[in-house]
py3Dmol code that shows the C-alpha trace and the ligand (Angstrom):
import py3Dmol

protein = """\
ATOM      1  CA  MET A   1      50.430  61.104  67.635  1.00  0.00           C
ATOM      2  CA  ASN A   2      52.616  61.253  70.727  1.00  0.00           C
ATOM      3  CA  THR A   3      54.988  58.315  70.765  1.00  0.00           C
ATOM      4  CA  ILE A   4      57.084  57.539  67.749  1.00  0.00           C
ATOM      5  CA  THR A   5      59.298  54.498  67.261  1.00  0.00           C
ATOM      6  CA  VAL A   6      62.133  54.406  64.748  1.00  0.00           C
ATOM      7  CA  LEU A   7      63.479  51.023  63.620  1.00  0.00           C
ATOM      8  CA  GLY A   8      67.133  51.085  62.598  1.00  0.00           C
ATOM      9  CA  THR A   9      69.460  53.768  63.932  1.00  0.00           C
ATOM     10  CA  GLY A  10      71.867  54.040  60.983  1.00  0.00           C
ATOM     11  CA  VAL A  11      72.418  57.111  58.804  1.00  0.00           C
ATOM     12  CA  LEU A  12      68.748  57.939  58.251  1.00  0.00           C
ATOM     13  CA  GLY A  13      67.104  56.283  61.264  1.00  0.00           C
ATOM     14  CA  SER A  14      69.273  58.248  63.698  1.00  0.00           C
ATOM     15  CA  GLN A  15      68.395  61.499  61.920  1.00  0.00           C
ATOM     16  CA  ILE A  16      64.654  60.726  61.924  1.00  0.00           C
ATOM     17  CA  ALA A  17      64.717  59.798  65.630  1.00  0.00           C
ATOM     18  CA  PHE A  18      66.701  62.892  66.551  1.00  0.00           C
ATOM     19  CA  GLN A  19      64.646  65.314  64.438  1.00  0.00           C
ATOM     20  CA  THR A  20      61.425  63.886  65.935  1.00  0.00           C
ATOM     21  CA  ALA A  21      62.731  64.207  69.508  1.00  0.00           C
ATOM     22  CA  PHE A  22      64.049  67.704  68.748  1.00  0.00           C
ATOM     23  CA  HIS A  23      60.456  68.674  67.904  1.00  0.00           C
ATOM     24  CA  GLY A  24      59.185  67.487  71.287  1.00  0.00           C
ATOM     25  CA  PHE A  25      58.020  63.913  70.685  1.00  0.00           C
ATOM     26  CA  GLU A  26      58.905  60.965  72.900  1.00  0.00           C
ATOM     27  CA  VAL A  27      60.922  58.604  70.691  1.00  0.00           C
ATOM     28  CA  VAL A  28      61.910  54.963  71.002  1.00  0.00           C
ATOM     29  CA  ALA A  29      64.844  53.954  68.801  1.00  0.00           C
ATOM     30  CA  TYR A  30      65.269  50.252  68.066  1.00  0.00           C
ATOM     31  CA  ASP A  31      68.309  48.437  66.701  1.00  0.00           C
ATOM     32  CA  VAL A  32      69.502  44.845  66.692  1.00  0.00           C
ATOM     33  CA  ASP A  33      71.979  44.693  69.594  1.00  0.00           C
ATOM     34  CA  GLN A  34      73.909  46.674  72.196  1.00  0.00           C
ATOM     35  CA  PRO A  35      76.864  47.609  69.927  1.00  0.00           C
ATOM     36  CA  ALA A  36      74.368  49.057  67.404  1.00  0.00           C
ATOM     37  CA  LEU A  37      72.656  50.996  70.220  1.00  0.00           C
ATOM     38  CA  ASP A  38      76.031  52.299  71.406  1.00  0.00           C
ATOM     39  CA  ARG A  39      76.704  53.548  67.881  1.00  0.00           C
ATOM     40  CA  ALA A  40      73.248  55.160  67.886  1.00  0.00           C
ATOM     41  CA  ALA A  41      73.999  57.048  71.117  1.00  0.00           C
ATOM     42  CA  GLU A  42      77.204  58.282  69.493  1.00  0.00           C
ATOM     43  CA  ARG A  43      75.274  59.379  66.375  1.00  0.00           C
ATOM     44  CA  PHE A  44      72.767  61.331  68.507  1.00  0.00           C
ATOM     45  CA  ARG A  45      75.609  63.217  70.218  1.00  0.00           C
ATOM     46  CA  GLY A  46      77.067  63.977  66.778  1.00  0.00           C
ATOM     47  CA  LEU A  47      73.698  65.186  65.496  1.00  0.00           C
ATOM     48  CA  ALA A  48      73.196  67.461  68.530  1.00  0.00           C
ATOM     49  CA  ALA A  49      76.561  69.088  67.788  1.00  0.00           C
ATOM     50  CA  ARG A  50      75.751  69.311  64.087  1.00  0.00           C
ATOM     51  CA  TYR A  51      72.385  71.052  64.701  1.00  0.00           C
ATOM     52  CA  VAL A  52      74.201  73.652  66.801  1.00  0.00           C
ATOM     53  CA  ALA A  53      77.018  74.060  64.248  1.00  0.00           C
ATOM     54  CA  ASP A  54      74.523  74.425  61.387  1.00  0.00           C
ATOM     55  CA  GLY A  55      72.539  77.043  63.316  1.00  0.00           C
ATOM     56  CA  VAL A  56      69.268  75.081  63.392  1.00  0.00           C
ATOM     57  CA  ASP A  57      66.652  77.267  65.123  1.00  0.00           C
ATOM     58  CA  GLY A  58      66.489  76.440  68.843  1.00  0.00           C
ATOM     59  CA  ALA A  59      69.439  74.032  68.712  1.00  0.00           C
ATOM     60  CA  SER A  60      71.639  75.732  71.304  1.00  0.00           C
ATOM     61  CA  GLU A  61      68.913  75.230  73.962  1.00  0.00           C
ATOM     62  CA  GLY A  62      67.141  72.177  72.513  1.00  0.00           C
ATOM     63  CA  ALA A  63      69.653  69.806  70.947  1.00  0.00           C
ATOM     64  CA  GLU A  64      70.955  68.211  74.162  1.00  0.00           C
ATOM     65  CA  THR A  65      67.433  67.987  75.610  1.00  0.00           C
ATOM     66  CA  ALA A  66      66.317  66.102  72.500  1.00  0.00           C
ATOM     67  CA  ILE A  67      68.743  63.281  73.282  1.00  0.00           C
ATOM     68  CA  GLY A  68      66.965  62.821  76.630  1.00  0.00           C
ATOM     69  CA  ARG A  69      63.661  62.163  74.830  1.00  0.00           C
ATOM     70  CA  ILE A  70      65.058  59.167  72.936  1.00  0.00           C
ATOM     71  CA  ARG A  71      64.908  55.765  74.600  1.00  0.00           C
ATOM     72  CA  LEU A  72      67.093  53.042  73.061  1.00  0.00           C
ATOM     73  CA  THR A  73      66.105  49.377  73.009  1.00  0.00           C
ATOM     74  CA  SER A  74      66.936  46.140  71.209  1.00  0.00           C
ATOM     75  CA  ASP A  75      63.650  44.467  72.241  1.00  0.00           C
ATOM     76  CA  LEU A  76      61.176  44.771  69.356  1.00  0.00           C
ATOM     77  CA  ALA A  77      58.015  44.144  71.425  1.00  0.00           C
ATOM     78  CA  ASP A  78      59.101  46.763  73.944  1.00  0.00           C
ATOM     79  CA  ALA A  79      59.998  49.170  71.118  1.00  0.00           C
ATOM     80  CA  VAL A  80      56.595  49.144  69.452  1.00  0.00           C
ATOM     81  CA  ALA A  81      54.259  48.491  72.436  1.00  0.00           C
ATOM     82  CA  ALA A  82      53.216  52.117  72.980  1.00  0.00           C
ATOM     83  CA  ALA A  83      53.918  53.495  69.485  1.00  0.00           C
ATOM     84  CA  ASP A  84      51.364  55.557  67.594  1.00  0.00           C
ATOM     85  CA  LEU A  85      53.647  55.546  64.551  1.00  0.00           C
ATOM     86  CA  VAL A  86      56.588  53.294  63.683  1.00  0.00           C
ATOM     87  CA  ILE A  87      59.038  54.613  61.077  1.00  0.00           C
ATOM     88  CA  GLU A  88      61.156  51.827  59.611  1.00  0.00           C
ATOM     89  CA  ALA A  89      64.686  52.680  58.416  1.00  0.00           C
ATOM     90  CA  VAL A  90      66.393  49.264  58.362  1.00  0.00           C
ATOM     91  CA  PRO A  91      68.733  48.233  55.504  1.00  0.00           C
ATOM     92  CA  GLU A  92      67.397  48.304  51.955  1.00  0.00           C
ATOM     93  CA  ASN A  93      66.636  44.609  51.600  1.00  0.00           C
ATOM     94  CA  LEU A  94      63.177  43.335  50.696  1.00  0.00           C
ATOM     95  CA  GLU A  95      63.237  40.064  52.692  1.00  0.00           C
ATOM     96  CA  LEU A  96      64.733  41.727  55.749  1.00  0.00           C
ATOM     97  CA  LYS A  97      62.087  44.458  55.717  1.00  0.00           C
ATOM     98  CA  GLN A  98      59.231  41.994  55.113  1.00  0.00           C
ATOM     99  CA  GLY A  99      60.501  39.880  58.028  1.00  0.00           C
ATOM    100  CA  ILE A 100      60.600  42.789  60.414  1.00  0.00           C
ATOM    101  CA  TYR A 101      57.074  43.914  59.432  1.00  0.00           C
ATOM    102  CA  ARG A 102      55.754  40.397  60.060  1.00  0.00           C
ATOM    103  CA  SER A 103      57.360  40.255  63.517  1.00  0.00           C
ATOM    104  CA  MET A 104      56.221  43.765  64.309  1.00  0.00           C
ATOM    105  CA  ASN A 105      52.616  43.099  63.307  1.00  0.00           C
ATOM    106  CA  GLU A 106      52.487  40.376  65.954  1.00  0.00           C
ATOM    107  CA  VAL A 107      53.590  42.641  68.796  1.00  0.00           C
ATOM    108  CA  ALA A 108      52.207  46.094  67.868  1.00  0.00           C
ATOM    109  CA  THR A 109      48.672  47.183  68.722  1.00  0.00           C
ATOM    110  CA  GLU A 110      46.171  47.242  65.863  1.00  0.00           C
ATOM    111  CA  SER A 111      45.950  51.024  65.755  1.00  0.00           C
ATOM    112  CA  THR A 112      49.706  51.616  65.261  1.00  0.00           C
ATOM    113  CA  ILE A 113      50.616  53.110  61.900  1.00  0.00           C
ATOM    114  CA  PHE A 114      53.686  51.723  60.091  1.00  0.00           C
ATOM    115  CA  ALA A 115      55.740  53.820  57.644  1.00  0.00           C
ATOM    116  CA  THR A 116      58.757  52.855  55.569  1.00  0.00           C
ATOM    117  CA  ASN A 117      61.631  55.169  54.694  1.00  0.00           C
ATOM    118  CA  SER A 118      62.729  52.868  51.850  1.00  0.00           C
ATOM    119  CA  SER A 119      64.267  54.737  48.894  1.00  0.00           C
ATOM    120  CA  THR A 120      63.935  52.070  46.209  1.00  0.00           C
ATOM    121  CA  LEU A 121      61.143  49.688  47.271  1.00  0.00           C
ATOM    122  CA  LEU A 122      57.511  50.583  46.684  1.00  0.00           C
ATOM    123  CA  PRO A 123      55.216  50.445  49.715  1.00  0.00           C
ATOM    124  CA  SER A 124      53.157  47.865  47.755  1.00  0.00           C
ATOM    125  CA  ASP A 125      56.174  45.508  47.978  1.00  0.00           C
ATOM    126  CA  LEU A 126      55.804  45.554  51.766  1.00  0.00           C
ATOM    127  CA  ALA A 127      52.077  46.152  52.396  1.00  0.00           C
ATOM    128  CA  ALA A 128      51.040  42.480  52.707  1.00  0.00           C
ATOM    129  CA  SER A 129      53.731  41.715  55.292  1.00  0.00           C
ATOM    130  CA  THR A 130      52.553  44.553  57.558  1.00  0.00           C
ATOM    131  CA  GLY A 131      49.211  42.829  58.196  1.00  0.00           C
ATOM    132  CA  ARG A 132      47.606  46.306  58.187  1.00  0.00           C
ATOM    133  CA  ALA A 133      47.774  47.579  54.597  1.00  0.00           C
ATOM    134  CA  ASP A 134      45.266  50.338  55.407  1.00  0.00           C
ATOM    135  CA  ARG A 135      47.609  51.702  58.096  1.00  0.00           C
ATOM    136  CA  PHE A 136      50.838  51.520  56.095  1.00  0.00           C
ATOM    137  CA  LEU A 137      52.573  53.921  53.707  1.00  0.00           C
ATOM    138  CA  ALA A 138      55.973  55.354  52.766  1.00  0.00           C
ATOM    139  CA  LEU A 139      57.382  58.390  54.569  1.00  0.00           C
ATOM    140  CA  HIS A 140      60.638  59.166  52.808  1.00  0.00           C
ATOM    141  CA  PHE A 141      63.206  61.571  54.183  1.00  0.00           C
ATOM    142  CA  ALA A 142      66.316  62.982  52.526  1.00  0.00           C
ATOM    143  CA  ASN A 143      69.802  62.686  54.055  1.00  0.00           C
ATOM    144  CA  GLU A 144      70.565  65.574  56.463  1.00  0.00           C
ATOM    145  CA  ILE A 145      66.886  66.051  57.205  1.00  0.00           C
ATOM    146  CA  TRP A 146      67.370  69.133  59.372  1.00  0.00           C
ATOM    147  CA  SER A 147      68.249  71.143  56.261  1.00  0.00           C
ATOM    148  CA  HIS A 148      67.001  68.979  53.351  1.00  0.00           C
ATOM    149  CA  ASN A 149      63.619  68.848  55.006  1.00  0.00           C
ATOM    150  CA  THR A 150      61.305  67.245  52.499  1.00  0.00           C
ATOM    151  CA  ALA A 151      59.192  64.279  53.614  1.00  0.00           C
ATOM    152  CA  GLU A 152      57.690  62.471  50.642  1.00  0.00           C
ATOM    153  CA  VAL A 153      54.431  60.776  51.682  1.00  0.00           C
ATOM    154  CA  MET A 154      53.347  57.955  49.380  1.00  0.00           C
ATOM    155  CA  GLY A 155      50.578  55.463  50.089  1.00  0.00           C
ATOM    156  CA  THR A 156      49.365  52.379  48.257  1.00  0.00           C
ATOM    157  CA  PRO A 157      45.820  52.059  46.877  1.00  0.00           C
ATOM    158  CA  GLU A 158      44.976  50.375  50.200  1.00  0.00           C
ATOM    159  CA  THR A 159      46.211  53.160  52.497  1.00  0.00           C
ATOM    160  CA  ASP A 160      43.374  54.772  54.452  1.00  0.00           C
ATOM    161  CA  PRO A 161      43.200  58.492  53.456  1.00  0.00           C
ATOM    162  CA  ALA A 162      42.749  59.430  57.134  1.00  0.00           C
ATOM    163  CA  VAL A 163      46.019  57.646  57.996  1.00  0.00           C
ATOM    164  CA  TYR A 164      47.737  59.406  55.094  1.00  0.00           C
ATOM    165  CA  ALA A 165      46.493  62.786  56.395  1.00  0.00           C
ATOM    166  CA  GLN A 166      47.709  62.002  59.929  1.00  0.00           C
ATOM    167  CA  VAL A 167      51.200  61.208  58.632  1.00  0.00           C
ATOM    168  CA  VAL A 168      51.297  64.398  56.532  1.00  0.00           C
ATOM    169  CA  ASP A 169      50.384  66.324  59.683  1.00  0.00           C
ATOM    170  CA  PHE A 170      53.068  64.518  61.693  1.00  0.00           C
ATOM    171  CA  ALA A 171      55.703  65.361  59.054  1.00  0.00           C
ATOM    172  CA  ARG A 172      54.797  69.026  59.319  1.00  0.00           C
ATOM    173  CA  ARG A 173      54.996  68.894  63.127  1.00  0.00           C
ATOM    174  CA  ILE A 174      58.610  67.716  63.003  1.00  0.00           C
ATOM    175  CA  GLY A 175      59.669  70.563  60.735  1.00  0.00           C
ATOM    176  CA  MET A 176      59.378  68.812  57.385  1.00  0.00           C
ATOM    177  CA  VAL A 177      57.787  70.097  54.215  1.00  0.00           C
ATOM    178  CA  PRO A 178      55.379  67.225  53.446  1.00  0.00           C
ATOM    179  CA  ILE A 179      55.362  66.286  49.780  1.00  0.00           C
ATOM    180  CA  GLU A 180      52.104  64.548  48.913  1.00  0.00           C
ATOM    181  CA  ILE A 181      52.511  61.932  46.179  1.00  0.00           C
ATOM    182  CA  LYS A 182      49.229  60.814  44.688  1.00  0.00           C
ATOM    183  CA  LYS A 183      50.273  57.504  43.124  1.00  0.00           C
ATOM    184  CA  GLU A 184      53.089  55.067  43.767  1.00  0.00           C
ATOM    185  CA  LYS A 185      56.193  56.019  41.835  1.00  0.00           C
ATOM    186  CA  ALA A 186      59.634  54.412  42.061  1.00  0.00           C
ATOM    187  CA  GLY A 187      62.122  57.123  43.003  1.00  0.00           C
ATOM    188  CA  TYR A 188      59.373  59.321  44.490  1.00  0.00           C
ATOM    189  CA  LEU A 189      59.545  62.907  43.131  1.00  0.00           C
ATOM    190  CA  LEU A 190      63.127  63.789  44.020  1.00  0.00           C
ATOM    191  CA  ASN A 191      64.914  60.893  42.348  1.00  0.00           C
ATOM    192  CA  SER A 192      62.473  60.907  39.426  1.00  0.00           C
ATOM    193  CA  LEU A 193      63.815  64.381  38.660  1.00  0.00           C
ATOM    194  CA  LEU A 194      67.394  64.037  39.852  1.00  0.00           C
ATOM    195  CA  VAL A 195      68.483  60.737  38.316  1.00  0.00           C
ATOM    196  CA  PRO A 196      67.703  61.629  34.636  1.00  0.00           C
ATOM    197  CA  PHE A 197      69.358  65.021  35.204  1.00  0.00           C
ATOM    198  CA  LEU A 198      72.559  63.453  36.560  1.00  0.00           C
ATOM    199  CA  GLN A 199      72.564  60.877  33.765  1.00  0.00           C
ATOM    200  CA  ALA A 200      72.241  63.606  31.121  1.00  0.00           C
ATOM    201  CA  GLY A 201      75.310  65.326  32.585  1.00  0.00           C
ATOM    202  CA  ALA A 202      77.242  62.038  32.547  1.00  0.00           C
ATOM    203  CA  GLU A 203      76.379  61.437  28.880  1.00  0.00           C
ATOM    204  CA  LEU A 204      77.618  64.893  27.849  1.00  0.00           C
ATOM    205  CA  LEU A 205      80.926  63.971  29.498  1.00  0.00           C
ATOM    206  CA  VAL A 206      81.330  60.453  28.050  1.00  0.00           C
ATOM    207  CA  ASP A 207      80.424  61.710  24.561  1.00  0.00           C
ATOM    208  CA  GLY A 208      83.229  64.284  24.860  1.00  0.00           C
ATOM    209  CA  ILE A 209      80.829  67.214  24.383  1.00  0.00           C
ATOM    210  CA  ALA A 210      82.144  69.296  27.292  1.00  0.00           C
ATOM    211  CA  ASP A 211      84.021  68.933  30.572  1.00  0.00           C
ATOM    212  CA  PRO A 212      82.354  68.916  34.028  1.00  0.00           C
ATOM    213  CA  ALA A 213      83.167  72.548  34.834  1.00  0.00           C
ATOM    214  CA  ALA A 214      81.537  73.771  31.603  1.00  0.00           C
ATOM    215  CA  ILE A 215      78.462  71.568  32.085  1.00  0.00           C
ATOM    216  CA  ASP A 216      78.015  72.709  35.695  1.00  0.00           C
ATOM    217  CA  ALA A 217      78.567  76.396  34.852  1.00  0.00           C
ATOM    218  CA  THR A 218      75.953  76.233  32.085  1.00  0.00           C
ATOM    219  CA  TRP A 219      73.373  74.789  34.440  1.00  0.00           C
ATOM    220  CA  ARG A 220      74.117  77.219  37.276  1.00  0.00           C
ATOM    221  CA  ILE A 221      74.240  80.372  35.178  1.00  0.00           C
ATOM    222  CA  GLY A 222      71.499  79.380  32.753  1.00  0.00           C
ATOM    223  CA  THR A 223      68.920  78.374  35.381  1.00  0.00           C
ATOM    224  CA  GLY A 224      70.036  80.026  38.613  1.00  0.00           C
ATOM    225  CA  ALA A 225      70.290  76.589  40.281  1.00  0.00           C
ATOM    226  CA  PRO A 226      73.038  76.452  42.920  1.00  0.00           C
ATOM    227  CA  LYS A 227      74.764  73.304  41.635  1.00  0.00           C
ATOM    228  CA  GLY A 228      75.360  71.457  38.394  1.00  0.00           C
ATOM    229  CA  PRO A 229      75.340  67.656  37.938  1.00  0.00           C
ATOM    230  CA  PHE A 230      79.015  67.029  38.736  1.00  0.00           C
ATOM    231  CA  GLU A 231      78.869  69.164  41.863  1.00  0.00           C
ATOM    232  CA  ILE A 232      75.924  66.987  42.916  1.00  0.00           C
ATOM    233  CA  TYR A 233      77.816  63.770  42.041  1.00  0.00           C
ATOM    234  CA  ASP A 234      80.564  64.901  44.425  1.00  0.00           C
ATOM    235  CA  ILE A 235      78.007  65.346  47.223  1.00  0.00           C
ATOM    236  CA  VAL A 236      76.237  62.029  46.579  1.00  0.00           C
ATOM    237  CA  GLY A 237      79.650  60.320  46.554  1.00  0.00           C
ATOM    238  CA  LEU A 238      81.339  58.746  43.547  1.00  0.00           C
ATOM    239  CA  THR A 239      81.072  55.186  44.900  1.00  0.00           C
ATOM    240  CA  THR A 240      77.282  55.439  44.985  1.00  0.00           C
ATOM    241  CA  ALA A 241      77.322  57.055  41.530  1.00  0.00           C
ATOM    242  CA  TYR A 242      79.511  54.193  40.272  1.00  0.00           C
ATOM    243  CA  ASN A 243      77.254  51.488  41.736  1.00  0.00           C
ATOM    244  CA  ILE A 244      74.210  52.986  40.040  1.00  0.00           C
ATOM    245  CA  SER A 245      75.885  53.820  36.682  1.00  0.00           C
ATOM    246  CA  ARG A 246      77.408  50.385  36.179  1.00  0.00           C
ATOM    247  CA  MET A 247      73.911  48.868  36.193  1.00  0.00           C
ATOM    248  CA  GLY A 248      72.752  51.255  33.436  1.00  0.00           C
ATOM    249  CA  GLY A 249      72.966  51.329  29.635  1.00  0.00           C
ATOM    250  CA  GLU A 250      76.133  51.531  27.515  1.00  0.00           C
ATOM    251  CA  LYS A 251      76.853  55.239  28.121  1.00  0.00           C
ATOM    252  CA  GLN A 252      76.190  54.940  31.831  1.00  0.00           C
ATOM    253  CA  GLN A 253      78.625  52.022  31.964  1.00  0.00           C
ATOM    254  CA  ARG A 254      81.279  54.114  30.210  1.00  0.00           C
ATOM    255  CA  PHE A 255      80.692  56.783  32.843  1.00  0.00           C
ATOM    256  CA  ALA A 256      81.120  54.121  35.552  1.00  0.00           C
ATOM    257  CA  GLU A 257      84.507  53.184  34.028  1.00  0.00           C
ATOM    258  CA  ILE A 258      85.633  56.822  34.139  1.00  0.00           C
ATOM    259  CA  LEU A 259      84.491  57.092  37.748  1.00  0.00           C
ATOM    260  CA  LYS A 260      86.400  53.967  38.713  1.00  0.00           C
ATOM    261  CA  LYS A 261      89.697  54.555  36.873  1.00  0.00           C
ATOM    262  CA  GLN A 262      90.057  58.310  37.192  1.00  0.00           C
ATOM    263  CA  TYR A 263      88.496  58.893  40.594  1.00  0.00           C
ATOM    264  CA  ILE A 264      87.627  55.939  42.848  1.00  0.00           C
ATOM    265  CA  ASP A 265      90.913  54.038  42.263  1.00  0.00           C
ATOM    266  CA  GLU A 266      92.738  57.290  43.092  1.00  0.00           C
ATOM    267  CA  GLY A 267      90.828  57.637  46.395  1.00  0.00           C
ATOM    268  CA  LYS A 268      88.805  60.570  45.052  1.00  0.00           C
ATOM    269  CA  LEU A 269      85.292  59.818  46.265  1.00  0.00           C
ATOM    270  CA  GLY A 270      83.824  63.325  46.259  1.00  0.00           C
ATOM    271  CA  VAL A 271      83.256  65.873  49.029  1.00  0.00           C
ATOM    272  CA  ALA A 272      83.703  63.179  51.727  1.00  0.00           C
ATOM    273  CA  THR A 273      87.386  62.663  50.802  1.00  0.00           C
ATOM    274  CA  GLY A 274      88.106  66.272  49.839  1.00  0.00           C
ATOM    275  CA  GLU A 275      88.362  65.520  46.131  1.00  0.00           C
ATOM    276  CA  GLY A 276      86.141  64.262  43.322  1.00  0.00           C
ATOM    277  CA  PHE A 277      85.349  66.195  40.177  1.00  0.00           C
ATOM    278  CA  TYR A 278      86.409  69.223  42.266  1.00  0.00           C
ATOM    279  CA  THR A 279      88.779  69.809  45.186  1.00  0.00           C
ATOM    280  CA  TYR A 280      87.295  70.771  48.577  1.00  0.00           C
ATOM    281  CA  PRO A 281      86.987  73.220  50.149  1.00  0.00           C
ATOM    282  CA  ARG A 282      86.208  74.850  46.791  1.00  0.00           C
ATOM    283  CA  GLU A 283      88.185  77.898  45.748  1.00  0.00           C
ATOM    284  CA  SER A 284      85.652  80.525  44.785  1.00  0.00           C
TER     285      SER A 284
END
"""
ligand_1 = """\
44
NAD
P 72.222 52.143 57.449
O 72.907 50.916 56.966
O 73.016 53.366 57.767
O 71.388 51.782 58.788
C 70.598 50.640 58.922
C 70.411 50.358 60.408
O 69.502 49.268 60.530
C 71.700 49.969 61.127
O 71.785 50.698 62.344
C 71.513 48.463 61.394
O 72.138 48.036 62.599
C 70.021 48.377 61.514
N 69.479 47.052 61.270
C 69.996 46.030 60.566
N 69.164 44.951 60.605
C 68.106 45.336 61.352
C 66.931 44.683 61.772
N 66.653 43.437 61.419
N 66.080 45.376 62.556
C 66.336 46.654 62.916
N 67.439 47.312 62.555
C 68.307 46.658 61.775
O 71.083 52.467 56.380
P 70.434 53.879 55.989
O 71.278 54.542 54.969
O 70.060 54.604 57.223
O 69.130 53.373 55.224
C 68.027 52.858 55.930
C 66.785 53.033 55.071
O 66.607 54.411 54.770
C 66.828 52.306 53.733
O 65.549 51.795 53.438
C 67.212 53.402 52.744
O 66.678 53.171 51.446
C 66.514 54.591 53.364
N 67.090 55.909 53.009
C 68.442 56.139 53.081
C 68.948 57.393 52.711
C 70.436 57.705 52.800
O 70.863 58.734 52.255
N 71.253 56.887 53.479
C 68.070 58.407 52.282
C 66.683 58.156 52.261
C 66.206 56.902 52.618
"""
view = py3Dmol.view(width=600, height=400)
view.addModel(protein, "pdb")
view.setStyle({"model": 0}, {"cartoon": {"style": "trace"}})
view.addModel(ligand_1, "xyz")
view.setStyle({"model": 1}, {"stick": {}})
view.zoomTo()
view.show()
């Protein structure tokens, strides 16, 4: 694999494109129009600075050079023409993604591999629209991929094992730890573990069993993990936590009410706004 195309240059797409270029690949980044591409260029400059600030190995020499390896375009045929692998990171909407795979199948060469970064759709939901189910799978990154560097690789029963192996190898070559998932699973591995854990913390709170600081301290001290559930809620952001909890069962909905009244309505959205369950920067 030499030429990689990333579709969508938002939060995750820009990170995937930049990380791939940082590791020496030629990258084409596609988005819908010029204003979106201008925002992408801005994101790449921000990521270059962030890699340096976070002390990513080789960033002081390599971060600016990486930007030069990314070509921006809003022409889909041009974007995918020479791609060995296309990584799709467009908004989380089934019809939109299916539409883009259909259009892309018409303009990409037969050998091009397609991968989705979707967090909540299964690759099986999209396989038929790709027109190449044997060359399609999920390659799922975590936000801030330069430090949270897992890449969950999840095929469908139709994915060719040789294609799967090539994508695992690619993930490793861009500095990821490839996580091989053997069967399709909503939530992949990370959210299959994290979501029940966060929900258990929320239920201890809504039942009045203990307050967030006590719950977090128990988890940290008892297991050696760096963060408890409410510290993680603050990182995820309380608006996202609210949107997920309000769709859940009775206790999760009570948690959503607490989030809304005591935090979100007060402008406390977590780490991003400097206050959530805790105040940031944290006093140690
Ligand atoms: P985002 O809204 O930040 O970015 C989406 C980008 O897609 C925007 O730049 C938008 O202009 C562009 N876009 C819109 N319509 C398009 C089209 N028809 N063709 C091409 N580009 C189009 O979204 P995001 O948070 O980066 O999420 C993108 C995907 O990545 C989703 O599938 C999401 O589930 C997944 N994901 C997100 C995260 C996260 O933390 N944000 C983590 C892992 C996976």
